[in-house]
C-alpha positions as CSV (number, residue, x, y, z in Angstrom):
1,M,-51.9,-51.2,-30.8
2,R,-48.2,-50.8,-30.9
3,L,-46.5,-53.5,-29.4
4,K,-43.3,-53.6,-26.9
5,S,-40.5,-55.9,-27.4
6,F,-38.8,-58.4,-25.2
7,S,-35.4,-57.7,-24.3
8,D,-34.8,-60.4,-21.7
9,N,-33.1,-63.1,-23.0
10,K,-34.9,-65.9,-20.0
11,I,-36.1,-68.6,-21.2
12,K,-39.4,-69.7,-20.9
13,S,-41.8,-73.1,-20.6
14,I,-44.9,-74.3,-23.3
15,T,-47.0,-76.9,-22.3
16,I,-49.1,-77.9,-25.7
17,F,-51.4,-79.9,-25.7
18,I,-52.2,-82.6,-27.8
19,Q,-56.0,-84.0,-28.2
20,T,-55.8,-87.0,-31.2
21,Y,-58.2,-89.5,-32.0
22,N,-57.5,-92.7,-35.4
23,H,-54.9,-89.8,-37.2
24,E,-52.5,-91.9,-38.3
25,K,-52.8,-89.9,-40.7
26,Y,-52.7,-86.3,-39.3
27,I,-50.8,-86.7,-37.1
28,G,-47.6,-86.6,-37.7
29,D,-47.8,-83.3,-40.2
30,C,-49.3,-81.5,-36.1
31,I,-46.1,-82.9,-35.0
32,K,-44.2,-81.9,-37.4
33,S,-45.1,-78.3,-37.4
34,I,-44.4,-77.9,-33.9
35,N,-40.6,-80.0,-34.5
36,S,-40.1,-77.3,-37.0
37,Q,-40.9,-73.7,-34.7
38,I,-38.0,-71.1,-34.1
39,T,-38.2,-70.4,-31.0
40,K,-35.8,-69.9,-27.7
41,H,-38.1,-71.2,-25.1
42,K,-38.9,-75.3,-24.2
43,I,-41.1,-77.0,-25.6
44,Q,-43.1,-79.9,-24.1
45,L,-46.3,-81.8,-25.9
46,I,-49.1,-83.1,-23.5
47,I,-50.8,-86.5,-26.0
48,F,-53.6,-87.6,-24.7
49,D,-54.6,-90.2,-26.7
50,D,-58.9,-91.3,-27.3
51,A,-57.9,-94.7,-27.6
52,S,-57.1,-95.0,-31.7
53,T,-58.5,-97.5,-32.9
54,D,-55.8,-96.6,-36.2
55,N,-51.9,-96.3,-36.1
56,T,-52.2,-93.1,-34.1
57,E,-50.7,-94.9,-31.1
58,Q,-47.0,-96.3,-33.6
59,K,-46.4,-92.7,-35.7
60,I,-45.8,-90.7,-32.1
61,K,-43.9,-93.3,-30.7
62,E,-42.0,-93.0,-34.0
63,F,-40.2,-89.4,-33.0
64,N,-39.6,-91.2,-30.6
65,Q,-38.5,-87.8,-28.4
66,K,-38.2,-87.4,-24.4
67,N,-40.4,-83.9,-24.7
68,I,-43.4,-85.5,-25.7
69,K,-46.0,-87.8,-22.7
70,Y,-48.0,-89.8,-24.2
71,I,-51.3,-91.1,-22.2
72,K,-53.6,-93.3,-23.9
73,N,-57.7,-93.5,-22.6
74,K,-58.9,-97.7,-22.9
75,K,-61.5,-96.6,-24.3
76,N,-63.0,-93.8,-26.0
77,L,-64.4,-91.0,-23.3
78,F,-65.3,-87.8,-25.5
79,S,-68.4,-87.9,-25.9
80,T,-68.9,-89.1,-22.9
81,V,-67.4,-85.7,-20.9
82,K,-70.1,-83.3,-20.0
83,G,-68.2,-80.0,-20.3
84,N,-64.4,-79.6,-21.0
85,Y,-62.8,-82.9,-21.9
86,L,-59.0,-81.7,-21.6
87,L,-60.0,-80.1,-18.0
88,F,-61.2,-83.6,-17.5
89,L,-58.1,-85.5,-18.7
90,L,-56.1,-83.3,-16.6
91,K,-57.7,-84.2,-14.0
92,K,-58.5,-87.6,-14.5
93,Y,-54.5,-88.5,-15.2
94,K,-53.5,-85.4,-12.3
95,V,-51.4,-83.7,-15.0
96,K,-50.2,-80.8,-13.8
97,I,-48.9,-78.0,-16.2
98,N,-46.0,-76.9,-14.4
99,T,-44.5,-74.3,-17.3
100,D,-45.1,-70.9,-17.7
101,Y,-47.5,-71.2,-21.0
102,W,-49.6,-73.1,-22.2
103,S,-51.6,-74.2,-25.4
104,I,-54.0,-77.5,-27.5
105,I,-54.1,-78.0,-30.7
106,E,-55.9,-81.3,-32.2
107,G,-54.5,-83.8,-33.4
108,D,-55.0,-83.4,-37.1
109,D,-55.0,-79.6,-37.1
110,F,-51.2,-77.9,-37.9
111,Y,-49.1,-74.7,-37.4
112,I,-47.9,-72.9,-40.5
113,N,-46.1,-70.4,-38.7
114,K,-42.7,-71.1,-37.3
115,F,-42.7,-68.2,-35.1
116,K,-45.3,-68.6,-33.8
117,I,-44.7,-70.0,-29.9
118,E,-42.1,-67.2,-30.1
119,K,-44.3,-64.1,-30.9
120,Q,-46.9,-65.5,-28.5
121,V,-44.4,-66.1,-26.1
122,N,-42.5,-62.8,-26.0
123,F,-45.7,-61.3,-26.2
124,L,-46.5,-62.1,-23.6
125,E,-43.7,-61.4,-21.3
126,S,-43.8,-58.3,-22.1
127,H,-47.6,-57.4,-21.6
128,K,-48.1,-58.8,-18.6
129,N,-51.6,-57.5,-18.6
130,Y,-52.9,-60.0,-21.2
131,A,-53.9,-62.9,-20.3
132,G,-53.1,-64.7,-23.5
133,C,-53.5,-64.1,-27.4
134,S,-54.1,-65.4,-30.2
135,S,-54.5,-65.0,-34.0
136,N,-56.5,-65.7,-37.5
137,F,-56.2,-69.0,-39.1
138,K,-56.7,-70.2,-42.5
139,T,-59.1,-74.5,-43.1
140,L,-58.1,-76.9,-45.2
141,V,-60.7,-78.5,-47.2
142,G,-58.9,-81.6,-50.1
143,D,-56.2,-79.2,-50.3
144,K,-57.8,-76.3,-50.3
145,Y,-57.0,-73.6,-47.8
146,E,-58.9,-70.5,-46.8
147,N,-58.3,-68.0,-45.2
148,H,-60.8,-67.2,-41.8
149,F,-60.2,-64.1,-39.6
150,S,-60.5,-64.3,-35.6
151,N,-62.9,-61.1,-34.5
152,L,-61.8,-61.5,-31.0
153,K,-59.1,-58.8,-31.5
154,N,-58.0,-56.6,-28.7
155,Y,-60.4,-56.9,-25.9
156,D,-61.1,-57.5,-22.3
157,Y,-64.1,-59.1,-20.2
158,N,-66.1,-55.8,-19.4
159,F,-65.9,-55.4,-23.3
160,L,-66.3,-59.0,-23.9
161,L,-69.3,-59.1,-20.8
162,S,-71.7,-56.1,-22.6
163,N,-70.7,-57.4,-26.1
164,L,-72.0,-61.1,-25.4
165,E,-74.6,-60.8,-28.6
166,K,-72.4,-58.8,-31.0
167,L,-69.3,-61.4,-30.6
168,N,-68.8,-65.1,-31.3
169,F,-65.4,-65.1,-28.9
170,Y,-64.4,-67.1,-32.3
171,S,-60.7,-67.9,-32.4
172,H,-59.8,-71.2,-33.6
173,L,-58.0,-73.0,-30.5
174,S,-55.6,-73.6,-32.0
175,T,-54.1,-70.2,-32.3
176,W,-53.6,-70.1,-28.7
177,V,-51.3,-69.3,-26.5
178,W,-52.3,-68.0,-22.6
179,R,-50.5,-68.3,-19.0
180,K,-50.1,-70.9,-16.5
181,K,-52.3,-68.8,-14.2
182,T,-55.5,-69.4,-16.3
183,F,-55.5,-72.9,-15.5
184,E,-54.4,-73.0,-11.9
185,N,-56.5,-75.3,-9.6
186,N,-58.2,-76.9,-13.0
187,Q,-60.7,-73.8,-12.9
188,I,-61.6,-73.1,-17.0
189,L,-65.4,-74.1,-15.5
190,P,-66.4,-73.7,-12.4
191,E,-69.5,-75.9,-10.7
192,C,-71.1,-72.9,-9.6
193,L,-71.9,-71.5,-13.1
194,R,-73.1,-75.3,-14.8
195,Y,-72.2,-74.7,-18.5
196,K,-71.6,-79.3,-17.9
197,N,-73.1,-79.7,-21.6
198,H,-71.2,-77.5,-23.8
199,K,-68.0,-78.1,-25.4
200,G,-65.6,-76.5,-27.7
201,D,-63.5,-73.1,-28.8
202,V,-66.0,-70.6,-28.3
203,M,-67.1,-71.8,-23.9
204,M,-63.0,-72.5,-23.4
205,N,-62.3,-69.1,-24.4
206,F,-64.5,-66.9,-23.0
207,Q,-64.0,-69.2,-19.9
208,L,-60.3,-68.9,-19.6
209,I,-60.8,-65.4,-20.6
210,R,-63.7,-64.8,-17.4
211,L,-61.4,-66.0,-15.4
212,S,-58.4,-64.2,-15.9
213,K,-60.4,-60.8,-15.9
214,S,-57.8,-59.9,-18.0
215,K,-56.9,-58.8,-22.0
216,I,-56.3,-60.5,-24.4
217,Y,-54.7,-60.3,-28.0
218,N,-54.7,-61.5,-31.2
219,F,-52.4,-61.4,-34.0
220,N,-53.1,-60.4,-37.1
221,D,-51.4,-63.4,-38.9
222,F,-52.3,-66.9,-39.9
223,F,-50.4,-69.2,-37.4
224,S,-52.5,-72.6,-37.9
225,V,-54.6,-74.8,-39.9
226,Y,-58.1,-76.1,-38.6
227,R,-58.8,-79.3,-40.5
228,V,-62.5,-79.9,-42.7
229,H,-62.6,-83.3,-43.3
230,N,-65.7,-85.9,-42.4
231,K,-64.3,-88.2,-39.4
232,G,-63.7,-84.7,-37.4
233,Y,-66.5,-84.2,-33.7
234,W,-67.8,-80.9,-35.9
235,N,-68.2,-81.7,-39.2
236,R,-70.2,-84.8,-38.5
237,L,-73.2,-83.1,-37.3
238,S,-75.7,-82.1,-38.9
239,D,-76.7,-78.1,-40.3
240,E,-79.5,-79.3,-38.0
241,E,-77.1,-80.5,-35.0
242,K,-74.2,-78.0,-35.1
243,K,-77.4,-74.7,-34.9
244,Q,-79.0,-76.9,-32.4
245,K,-75.8,-76.7,-30.6
246,N,-74.9,-73.1,-30.8
247,D,-77.9,-71.1,-30.2
248,N,-77.9,-73.3,-27.0
249,L,-74.8,-72.2,-25.9
250,Y,-75.8,-68.9,-27.1
251,K,-78.8,-69.0,-24.7
252,T,-76.2,-69.9,-21.6
253,L,-74.0,-67.2,-21.9
254,N,-76.5,-64.2,-22.4
255,K,-78.2,-66.1,-19.1
256,Y,-74.4,-65.6,-17.4
257,K,-74.7,-62.2,-18.3
258,K,-77.3,-61.2,-17.1
259,N,-77.4,-62.7,-13.9
260,E,-73.7,-61.4,-14.0
261,L,-74.9,-58.2,-14.5
262,K,-77.8,-58.3,-12.3
263,K,-75.1,-59.0,-9.7
264,R,-73.0,-56.3,-10.8
265,Y,-76.4,-53.5,-9.5
266,S,-76.8,-55.4,-6.3
267,I,-73.6,-55.4,-5.4
268,K,-73.5,-51.1,-6.8
269,L,-76.8,-50.4,-5.0
270,L,-74.6,-52.4,-1.8
271,L,-71.7,-49.7,-2.0
272,T,-74.0,-47.0,-2.7
273,Y,-76.6,-48.4,0.9
274,I,-73.2,-48.6,3.0
275,Y,-72.1,-44.7,1.8
276,K,-75.2,-43.6,2.5
277,V,-74.8,-44.9,5.9
278,K,-71.7,-44.2,6.8
279,H,-72.0,-40.6,6.2
280,K,-75.5,-40.2,7.8
281,I,-73.3,-41.5,10.8
282,I,-70.6,-39.5,10.0
283,N,-73.3,-36.6,9.8
284,M,-74.4,-37.3,13.4
285,I,-71.3,-37.7,15.4
286,K,-70.6,-33.9,13.9
287,Y,-74.0,-32.4,14.9
288,E,-73.8,-34.3,18.3
289,N,-70.7,-32.5,19.3
């Protein structure tokens, strides 16, 4: 895909949500990587601390920045929330997105491309029919980096729906930038879909794409690092628990696909019926005249 250039000098704004819990060793790297972004666009940070018991809060307050809003839960809530944790926090603390774009990153992850925000916001400004954009990412285990290539590429919702069984919708959350409209009215996970038992990147990516009904774009660059350590939520799970969660997730997605295609088929039948009735009436009128 040939990218359009963004020549408008108008400054845009983006909210970056940081979710953290006992990240005293890593939260500084996360915030520094955001502060190091080379961009004309304004960045606001909203940090949700899930009742850390270490020095995470002190590390955050050392930055003493006006563009940081810090919110700390009185008790640990992540494991008790069914469904999307960020959506839960926004409702609980009545936080609204007042910027043009938004993104999310865990407190133990960080950006490695200083032009990440600039590139992604500029792309979305130049391509109004895209809801969001992501990139490839790296994992960091100890001191070893490994490259990971996103398989989301440049798709739209209809293609993703038709290929649910072939794609895993995985592009790490830290790589994404989304338009504000994808979060309007806090409706990432509508009640009607009953996906309350699913957390994580895959479901959130799918829901955002589904709600936007727009295209997504993936940069062939590496924008962020997912740090792998034994205190992370996913890495604390056993292989069997991970497999079970993934199996349940894809059963849900495929169930949704069947229901969606069935609904589309019903609508198609209804429209066909209306078309036939309409023409039958027209022919009757012609015959009477």
